[in-house]
C-alpha positions in Angstrom: 20.4 77.3 109.1 22.7 76.7 106.1 24.0 79.6 104.1 22.2 78.5 101.0 18.9 79.6 102.4 19.6 83.0 101.1 19.0 81.7 97.5 15.3 82.3 98.3 15.5 85.8 99.9 12.3 87.0 101.5 12.7 90.4 100.2 13.5 89.4 96.6 10.4 88.2 94.8 10.6 87.2 91.1 9.3 89.9 88.8 7.4 87.2 87.1 5.1 86.9 89.9 3.8 90.4 89.6 3.4 90.0 85.8 1.5 86.6 86.3 -0.7 88.2 89.0 -1.8 91.1 86.9 -2.9 88.6 84.0 -5.0 86.5 86.5 -8.7 87.1 86.3 -9.0 87.8 90.0 -11.1 91.0 90.0 -8.2 93.0 91.5 -6.6 96.4 90.4 -4.6 96.3 87.3 -1.7 97.9 89.1 -1.3 96.3 92.4 1.3 97.8 95.0 5.0 96.6 94.7 5.3 93.2 95.7 7.7 93.1 98.7 7.5 90.1 101.0 5.1 91.8 103.5 2.8 93.4 100.7 2.9 90.2 98.8 1.4 88.3 101.7 -1.4 90.9 102.3 -2.0 91.0 98.6 -2.6 87.3 98.4 -4.9 87.4 101.4 -7.0 90.3 100.2 -7.3 88.6 96.7 -8.2 85.4 98.3 -11.0 87.0 100.4 -12.3 88.6 97.2 -12.4 85.6 95.1 -12.2 82.6 97.4 -12.6 80.0 94.6 -9.4 81.3 92.9 -7.2 81.6 95.9 -5.5 78.1 95.1 -4.6 79.5 91.7 -2.9 82.6 93.1 -1.1 80.6 95.7 0.0 78.2 92.9 1.4 81.2 90.9 3.3 82.5 93.9 4.7 79.1 94.7 6.0 78.3 91.3 7.8 81.6 90.6 8.8 83.0 94.0 11.9 80.9 94.9 15.0 79.5 93.1 16.0 76.0 94.0 18.1 76.0 97.2 21.6 74.6 97.1 24.7 75.7 94.9 24.2 75.7 91.2 26.5 73.3 89.4 29.9 74.4 87.7 31.9 71.9 85.9 35.2 71.1 87.8 38.2 72.9 86.2 41.0 70.7 84.7 43.7 72.4 82.6 44.7 70.0 79.8 48.3 70.1 78.5 49.0 71.9 75.3 50.3 68.7 73.5 50.9 65.0 74.3 54.3 64.3 75.4 54.9 61.4 73.2 54.0 63.4 70.0 57.2 65.4 70.7 59.4 62.4 71.1 62.4 61.9 68.9 61.3 59.9 65.8 63.3 56.9 64.7 64.2 56.6 61.0 63.2 53.1 59.9 63.6 51.1 56.6 60.6 50.6 54.3 57.7 48.8 56.2 57.6 45.0 56.5 54.5 43.2 55.2 53.3 42.5 58.8 52.9 46.0 60.0 55.2 48.8 59.1 56.5 52.0 60.5 54.1 54.2 62.7 54.1 58.0 62.7 51.9 60.0 65.0 49.3 62.0 63.3 49.1 65.7 63.7 46.2 67.6 65.2 45.1 69.0 61.9 44.5 65.4 60.7 41.1 65.6 62.3 39.3 63.2 64.7 38.0 59.6 64.6 34.3 59.6 63.7 31.6 56.8 63.8 32.8 53.4 62.8 36.6 53.9 63.7 37.5 50.3 62.9 37.1 51.1 59.3 40.4 52.9 59.2 42.1 49.4 59.1 40.3 48.6 55.8 39.6 45.0 56.5 36.1 43.8 55.4 36.0 40.9 57.7 36.7 43.0 60.8 33.9 45.4 59.6 31.4 42.8 59.5 32.4 41.4 62.8 32.3 44.9 64.5 28.8 45.9 63.0 27.3 42.7 64.7 28.3 44.0 68.3 25.7 46.9 68.0 22.9 44.4 67.1 23.8 41.2 68.8 26.1 41.5 71.8 24.4 40.8 75.0 26.7 42.8 77.3 25.9 45.8 75.2 22.1 44.9 75.4 22.4 44.7 79.2 24.0 48.2 79.3 21.4 49.5 77.0 18.6 48.3 79.2 20.2 49.5 82.4 20.5 53.0 80.7 16.7 52.9 79.7 15.7 52.0 83.3 17.8 54.9 84.7 16.3 57.3 82.1 12.7 56.2 83.3 13.5 57.7 86.7 13.7 61.2 85.2 10.0 61.0 84.3 9.4 59.6 87.8 11.1 62.6 89.4 9.5 65.0 86.9 6.0 63.7 87.8 6.3 65.0 91.3 6.0 68.7 89.9 2.4 68.1 89.1 -0.8 67.4 91.2 -1.8 63.8 91.7 -5.5 63.1 91.0 -7.4 59.9 92.1 -11.0 58.7 92.0 -12.9 56.2 94.2 -16.1 54.4 94.0 -17.6 52.6 97.0 -20.8 50.8 98.0 -21.5 49.5 101.5 -24.4 47.9 103.5 -24.1 48.0 107.2 -26.2 47.4 110.4 -25.8 48.9 113.8 -26.7 47.2 117.0 -30.0 48.2 118.5 -28.5 48.1 121.8 -25.5 50.4 120.9 -25.0 54.1 121.3 -25.1 54.6 117.5 -28.9 53.4 117.3 -31.6 56.0 117.1 -35.1 54.8 117.7 -37.2 55.0 114.7 -34.3 54.7 112.3 -33.4 51.5 110.4 -30.5 49.7 111.9 -29.4 48.6 108.5 -28.4 51.2 105.9 -26.6 51.6 102.6 -23.8 54.0 101.6 -22.8 54.8 98.0 -19.8 57.0 97.6 -18.1 58.5 94.4 -15.1 60.8 95.2 -12.2 62.3 93.6 -9.0 63.6 95.3 -6.3 66.0 94.2 -3.0 66.5 96.2 -0.1 68.7 95.3 3.1 69.7 96.9 4.2 73.0 95.5 8.0 73.1 94.8 8.8 76.1 96.8 12.2 75.4 97.7 13.3 73.5 94.5 13.5 70.1 96.1 11.7 68.5 93.2 13.7 70.4 90.6 16.9 69.4 92.3 15.7 65.7 92.1 14.9 66.1 88.5 18.5 67.5 87.9 20.0 64.6 89.8 17.9 62.1 87.8 18.8 63.6 84.5 22.5 63.8 85.2 22.5 60.4 86.5 20.8 59.0 83.3 23.4 60.9 81.2 26.1 59.2 83.3 24.4 55.9 82.5 24.3 56.8 78.8 28.1 57.5 79.0 28.6 54.2 80.7 26.7 52.5 77.9 29.2 54.4 75.4 32.2 53.2 77.4 31.1 49.5 77.3 30.2 49.9 73.6 33.8 51.4 73.0 35.4 48.5 75.1 33.7 45.8 73.2 34.6 47.1 69.7 38.2 47.5 70.9 38.3 44.1 72.3 36.9 42.7 69.0 39.6 44.5 67.0 42.4 43.5 69.4 41.4 39.8 69.4 41.0 39.8 65.6 44.4 41.3 64.9 46.0 38.8 67.5 44.3 36.0 65.6 45.6 37.3 62.2 49.0 37.6 63.9 48.8 33.8 64.9 47.8 33.1 61.2 51.1 34.9 60.1 53.0 32.8 62.7 51.3 29.7 61.3 52.3 30.6 57.8 55.9 31.1 58.8 56.0 27.8 60.7 54.4 25.9 57.9 57.1 27.2 55.5 59.8 26.4 58.1 58.4 22.7 58.4 58.6 22.3 54.6 62.2 23.6 54.6 63.2 21.3 57.6 61.7 18.3 55.7 63.9 19.1 52.9 66.9 19.4 55.1 66.1 16.1 56.7 65.8 14.4 53.3 69.1 16.0 52.3 70.8 14.8 55.5 69.6 11.4 55.2 70.9 11.2 51.6 74.3 12.4 52.7 74.3 9.8 55.5 73.7 7.2 52.9 76.5 8.5 50.9 78.8 8.5 53.9 79.1 12.2 54.0 76.9 12.8 57.1 76.5 11.1 60.4 73.7 9.7 62.3 73.9 12.7 64.8 73.2 15.1 61.9 70.0 13.1 60.9 68.8 13.0 64.6 69.4 16.8 64.8 67.4 17.4 61.6 64.6 15.0 62.8 64.5 16.7 66.3 64.3 20.4 64.9 61.5 19.2 62.5 59.4 17.8 65.2 60.0 20.8 67.5 58.6 23.3 64.8 55.7 20.8 64.2 54.8 21.1 67.9 55.1 24.8 67.7 52.6 24.8 64.8 50.2 22.8 66.6 50.5 25.1 69.7 49.6 28.0 67.5 46.3 26.2 66.7 45.4 26.1 70.4 45.8 29.8 70.8 44.1 30.6 67.6 41.0 28.6 68.5 40.6 30.4 71.7 40.7 33.8 69.9 38.1 32.5 67.3 35.8 31.5 70.1 36.1 34.9 71.9 35.4 36.7 68.6 32.3 34.5 67.9 31.0 35.1 71.5 31.4 38.8 71.0 29.5 38.8 67.9 26.8 36.3 69.4 27.6 33.8 66.5 27.0 30.1 66.7 30.3 28.7 67.7 29.6 25.3 66.5 29.6 26.6 62.9 31.6 29.8 63.1 35.1 30.0 61.9 37.4 32.6 60.4 39.5 31.5 57.4 43.3 31.8 58.0 44.4 35.3 57.0 47.9 36.3 57.9 48.3 39.9 59.2 49.5 41.7 56.0 47.7 45.1 56.6 49.4 48.5 56.5 49.3 50.2 60.0 47.1 53.4 59.7 47.6 56.7 61.3 45.1 57.4 64.3 44.1 61.1 64.4 44.9 62.5 67.8 43.3 65.8 67.9 44.5 68.2 70.7 44.7 67.1 74.4 41.8 69.4 75.4 39.4 67.5 73.1 40.0 64.4 75.2 37.8 65.8 78.0 34.8 65.6 75.4 35.6 62.5 73.7 36.1 60.0 76.5 32.8 58.5 77.7 34.2 57.4 81.0 35.2 61.2 81.7 31.8 62.2 80.7 30.3 59.8 83.1 32.4 61.0 85.9 31.5 64.6 85.1 27.7 63.8 85.1 28.0 62.0 88.4 29.7 65.2 89.7 26.7 67.2 88.6 24.2 64.7 90.2 26.1 64.8 93.4 25.8 68.6 93.4 22.1 68.4 93.0 22.0 66.2 96.0 23.3 69.0 98.2 20.2 71.1 97.2 17.9 68.2 98.0 19.5 67.9 101.4 19.2 71.6 102.2 15.5 71.7 101.1 14.9 69.6 104.3 15.4 72.6 106.3 12.3 74.4 104.9 8.6 73.6 105.5 6.8 71.0 103.6 3.6 72.6 102.2 0.9 70.4 100.7 -2.5 71.3 99.1 -5.3 69.0 98.8 -9.0 68.8 97.9 -11.8 66.2 97.8 -15.1 66.3 96.0 -17.7 63.8 95.0 -21.2 62.6 95.8 -22.5 60.4 98.7 -26.0 59.0 99.3 -28.0 56.2 101.0 -30.1 55.7 98.0 -28.9 54.9 94.5 -31.6 57.0 92.7 -30.2 60.2 94.4 -26.6 59.4 94.0 -25.4 61.8 91.2 -27.5 64.8 92.3 -26.8 68.2 93.8 -27.8 67.6 97.4 -25.5 64.5 97.5 -22.5 66.5 96.6 -19.5 66.9 99.0 -16.2 68.8 98.9 -13.4 69.9 100.9 -10.3 72.0 100.3 -7.3 72.3 102.5 -3.6 73.2 102.9 -0.9 72.0 105.4 2.5 73.3 106.2 4.9 71.1 108.3 8.2 72.2 109.7 10.6 69.9 111.5 11.8 71.6 114.7 14.2 69.2 116.1 16.1 66.3 114.6 19.2 66.1 116.7 21.3 67.4 113.9 20.3 64.8 111.3 19.6 67.3 108.5 23.0 69.0 109.2 24.7 65.7 109.0 22.8 64.8 105.7 23.8 68.1 104.2 27.4 67.7 105.3 27.4 64.2 103.8 26.1 65.4 100.5 28.8 68.1 100.3 31.6 65.5 101.1 30.0 63.1 98.5 30.2 66.0 95.9 33.8 66.7 96.7 34.7 63.0 96.5 33.0 62.9 93.0 35.1 66.1 91.9 38.1 64.1 93.0 36.8 61.0 91.1 36.3 63.0 88.0 39.8 64.6 88.1 41.3 61.3 88.7 39.5 59.9 85.7 40.9 62.7 83.5 44.5 62.2 85.0 44.5 58.5 84.1 42.8 59.1 80.7 45.9 61.3 79.7 48.1 58.7 81.1 46.4 55.9 79.1 46.8 58.0 75.8 50.6 58.5 76.7 51.1 54.7 77.3 49.7 53.9 73.9 51.6 56.6 72.2 54.8 55.4 73.8 54.1 51.8 73.0 53.6 52.6 69.3 56.8 54.7 69.3 58.9 52.1 71.1 57.4 49.3 68.9 58.4 51.2 65.9 62.0 51.4 67.0 62.0 47.7 68.0 60.4 46.7 64.6 63.3 48.4 62.8 65.9 46.8 65.0 64.3 43.4 64.6 64.0 43.7 60.9 67.9 44.2 60.7 68.2 41.1 62.9 66.0 39.1 60.6 68.2 40.2 57.7 71.3 39.2 59.4 70.0 35.9 60.5 68.8 35.0 56.9 72.3 35.9 55.7 74.0 33.8 58.4 71.7 30.9 57.5 72.3 31.1 53.8 76.0 31.0 54.4 75.8 28.0 56.8 73.6 26.1 54.4 76.0 26.6 51.6 79.0 25.6 53.7 77.1 22.5 54.8 76.3 21.5 51.3 80.0 21.9 50.3 81.0 19.6 53.2 82.9 22.5 54.9 80.8 22.4 58.2 78.5 20.2 60.2 74.7 20.3 60.3 74.9 21.8 63.8 76.0 25.0 62.3 73.0 25.0 59.9 70.7 24.1 62.6 71.9 26.9 64.9 71.6 29.5 62.2 68.0 28.2 61.3 66.9 28.4 64.9 68.2 32.0 65.1 66.5 32.9 61.9 63.1 31.4 63.0 63.2 33.1 66.4 63.9 36.4 64.9 61.1 35.9 62.2 58.6 35.1 64.8 59.6 38.0 67.0 59.0 40.4 64.0 55.6 39.0 63.5 54.9 39.4 67.3 56.0 43.0 67.3 53.8 43.8 64.3 50.8 42.3 66.0 51.6 44.3 69.1 51.7 47.4 67.0 48.0 46.8 65.8 46.9 45.9 69.3 48.5 49.2 70.5 47.0 51.1 67.7 43.5 49.8 68.8 44.4 50.7 72.4 45.2 54.2 71.3 41.8 54.6 69.5 40.1 53.3 72.6 42.0 55.8 74.9 40.9 58.5 72.6 37.3 57.6 73.0 36.8 56.2 69.5 34.5 58.2 67.4 32.4 59.3 70.5 32.0 62.8 71.9 29.7 64.5 74.5 27.3 65.7 71.9 25.9 62.1 71.8 24.7 62.4 75.4 20.8 62.4 75.6 19.5 65.9 76.5 
């Protein structure tokens, strides 16, 4: 027999039993003897003989309060969070003033608070706010997750219902005839008869060993895990919306740059053609100018393909009519906001995926108690009452009444080790879930460190790229002046312009990645969610 059976010791009866028994109107002494296990049994039998019609009430009181649920009580797995994030202590890079597409990033200190509610509002973009708000009301993936949670939540009520008796009623009428040549026929009695029956039944399985209570515990914690899954999906959808939106705006910044470059190249082509007519330039110079112009035009068209795909994704997330939905061009000129980090220990309460893993650990622990309860007898109480007659006129009368009361206890004596195996399986499942919980926590901290390192390194890269853009712009200006003065060929101008465009596009790409990493940091921190939002 498993060691947890001692959680309902035969010599330790809850003091609440004695208190309840004294308050019951059973016609027994006000001060019954101390309720040890043998005396309780004798006491219950004596009271039942005195007042038979109240014996069931007495047994119910004993059943409800005598035993604690079998199985181990749940304790949250211990995980010691680091005192600080590694990346918040990394060496900062001194950068020049922020560029229009993003700017320098600095980590927020723990005293800066925590994200709350609509975290996307920290970017101060009204268009993004409108799109994000539609997810809560119109996104079908979120609706699916909500309905899944509601279905799991209903299982809590299903499990709780088993604590209470079940009542049923039946109404029947039958007309039958027996064979006059059969053994059931009695001479002088009619062989055809009627039977009218009205009955009610009550059945109840008292939760002596806590199996039902453990089942409720498992259902409740599973429902909470499902609620945390819902929060995880909600956070992922909002983060995806913000990430796609900033990438679209980054493409708009690229398109603005390429449009300006096309205009400049058209001017360069016109100048080269005039110089050719004047005998200063060559046909090769004109061909190079024409080639570069068409190349940049092709890049501008390619930007449109990617932008359309992001726009469609955003429209689908917000459940908008894609045939009419569009986002006007809006280059990414926002300032990169600070994301409040809090302290690492808060991450355990702020990540919904961690909360889901922890709640599933609690559910797995409850399953151990359910498995252990199979070692104990199954005790059921039942009763039937009603009326039966062969004549409708005497149906609801005293002589037609019938009743029965009964109790049954069943103990499985031999199962070839099945219960032991199921209990062992439940314990291993619990340990596996503990490992899953700790693994979720480990990778959650890794996720935060990844996003912090991305922001730190992108900050350094952005500063370096800005210096490259400045140098490339200076090189282009010098080459352009030399070309207009007839000192050099157009090839030098073209090379300088290509280098400038590549560096400008790289700077915009880095700024876009900074915003995407900022959204990733918000997601890795759990957004504005915390465990207080779990249903109780």
